[in-house]
C-alpha positions, -999 to 999 in steps of 0.1 A, spaced: -531 -560 -276 -548 -579 -246 -583 -576 -267 -571 -594 -300 -543 -618 -294 -533 -619 -332 -536 -657 -330 -508 -659 -303 -482 -640 -320 -460 -611 -312 -457 -596 -346 -483 -573 -365 -484 -599 -397 -512 -617 -382 -534 -590 -378 -525 -578 -409 -538 -607 -429 -569 -611 -407 -579 -578 -411 -566 -563 -443 -564 -589 -470 -585 -590 -498 -612 -616 -499 -645 -627 -480 -634 -610 -447 -626 -571 -466 -650 -552 -449 -631 -520 -458 -628 -527 -493 -601 -500 -496 -575 -507 -524 -549 -485 -503 -555 -505 -472 -547 -537 -491 -516 -518 -504 -501 -508 -472 -508 -542 -456 -488 -559 -482 -461 -534 -478 -461 -544 -443 -464 -582 -447 -432 -582 -473 -409 -551 -467 -379 -565 -451 -367 -527 -440 -379 -522 -400 -382 -484 -409 -405 -486 -438 -425 -515 -428 -434 -496 -397 -441 -467 -413 -462 -483 -440 -481 -499 -412 -484 -466 -389 -498 -451 -422 -524 -484 -421 -535 -477 -387 -541 -444 -393 -560 -444 -425 -581 -468 -405 -586 -446 -379 -591 -415 -404 -618 -434 -422 -636 -445 -395 -636 -482 -405 -628 -490 -366 -624 -469 -335 -619 -474 -301 -644 -478 -281 -632 -496 -252 -604 -493 -229 -586 -522 -248 -585 -527 -282 -618 -543 -295 -638 -537 -324 -678 -536 -322 -699 -533 -352 -736 -515 -341 -764 -514 -365 -800 -505 -360 -808 -543 -355 -789 -545 -322 -797 -535 -289 -769 -523 -267 -783 -533 -228 -767 -528 -193 -743 -505 -201 -717 -505 -176 -683 -496 -171 -654 -516 -161 -616 -522 -166 -626 -542 -199 -653 -512 -211 -681 -528 -230 -691 -564 -225 -698 -590 -256 -730 -601 -236 -744 -564 -233 -753 -569 -270 -782 -586 -285 -808 -589 -314 -836 -566 -308 
């Protein structure tokens, strides 16, 4: 994934740890995601691991916890206190410099 380097690793484990672990960065507060992430991190069987991670990613989209808004896999948070300015379409989608506080 070009937008999220996962800390330089090619494996999904860093993504699971960063976005889906319980703790102060647990924005989703979804116990099912915690369980699926744990399976994805601890299961040795490749098919079972892939199935757990696929279910986790599908649930993330189905519950609208994160949605693709750009051609590369970035996540943007939008609240009423933000202003999206100079919106333009290019090869990288929305530019972080287009997001400002009101």
